[in-house]
C-alpha positions in Angstrom: 55.7 40.0 -120.5 53.6 41.8 -123.9 55.4 40.2 -126.9 53.5 37.1 -128.3 52.8 36.1 -131.9 49.5 34.8 -131.6 46.3 36.6 -132.6 44.8 39.3 -129.8 41.6 36.8 -128.7 43.9 34.1 -128.5 43.9 32.5 -124.8 45.7 34.1 -122.2 48.0 30.5 -121.9 49.3 31.1 -125.6 50.2 34.7 -125.1 52.3 33.8 -121.9 54.1 30.7 -123.4 55.1 32.5 -126.6 56.8 35.1 -124.1 58.1 32.8 -121.8 59.4 31.0 -125.0 60.7 34.3 -126.5 62.8 35.1 -122.9 64.1 31.7 -122.9 65.7 32.5 -126.6 66.9 35.2 -125.4 68.8 33.8 -122.7 69.9 30.6 -124.6 71.4 32.7 -127.3 73.1 34.7 -124.1 75.0 31.7 -123.0 75.8 30.3 -126.2 77.6 33.8 -127.5 79.5 34.6 -124.4 82.8 33.8 -124.0 83.7 31.1 -121.1 86.0 33.0 -118.0 89.6 32.6 -118.5 91.1 32.2 -114.9 93.2 35.1 -113.7 97.0 34.6 -112.9 98.0 34.5 -109.8 99.0 38.0 -108.4 100.1 37.2 -105.1 103.4 39.3 -104.5 106.5 37.4 -104.2 108.6 37.0 -101.3 110.9 39.8 -102.9 108.3 42.5 -103.4 107.2 41.7 -99.9 110.8 42.4 -98.4 110.9 45.8 -100.6 107.5 47.0 -99.2 108.0 46.2 -95.9 110.9 48.0 -95.9 109.5 51.0 -97.5 107.1 50.9 -94.9 110.0 51.1 -92.1 111.3 53.7 -93.6 107.8 56.1 -93.6 107.2 55.1 -90.7 110.7 56.5 -89.4 110.7 59.1 -90.9 106.5 60.0 -89.2 108.4 59.5 -85.5 111.7 61.7 -86.2 109.4 64.4 -87.7 106.8 64.1 -84.8 109.7 64.1 -82.2 111.1 67.2 -83.8 107.7 68.9 -83.5 107.2 68.0 -80.2 110.5 69.3 -79.3 109.9 72.5 -81.1 106.5 72.7 -79.1 108.6 72.0 -75.6 110.9 74.9 -76.4 108.2 77.7 -77.0 
């Protein structure tokens, strides 16, 4: 904390107090000029969205399973 509006020969307590008051002033200004937090809207997926995602995942899993069984059959034939 090197800021002080006192003369160089002032006591250390005066320099420290001036520096702390400056920091507190900056904090106070920041709290006054900061916009308040707005609550985020609820973004929980609806039941319809959940059902659609579940169906999509089932299709992907079925495709992976059918691709892996096709690969196993071709490996057994070789």
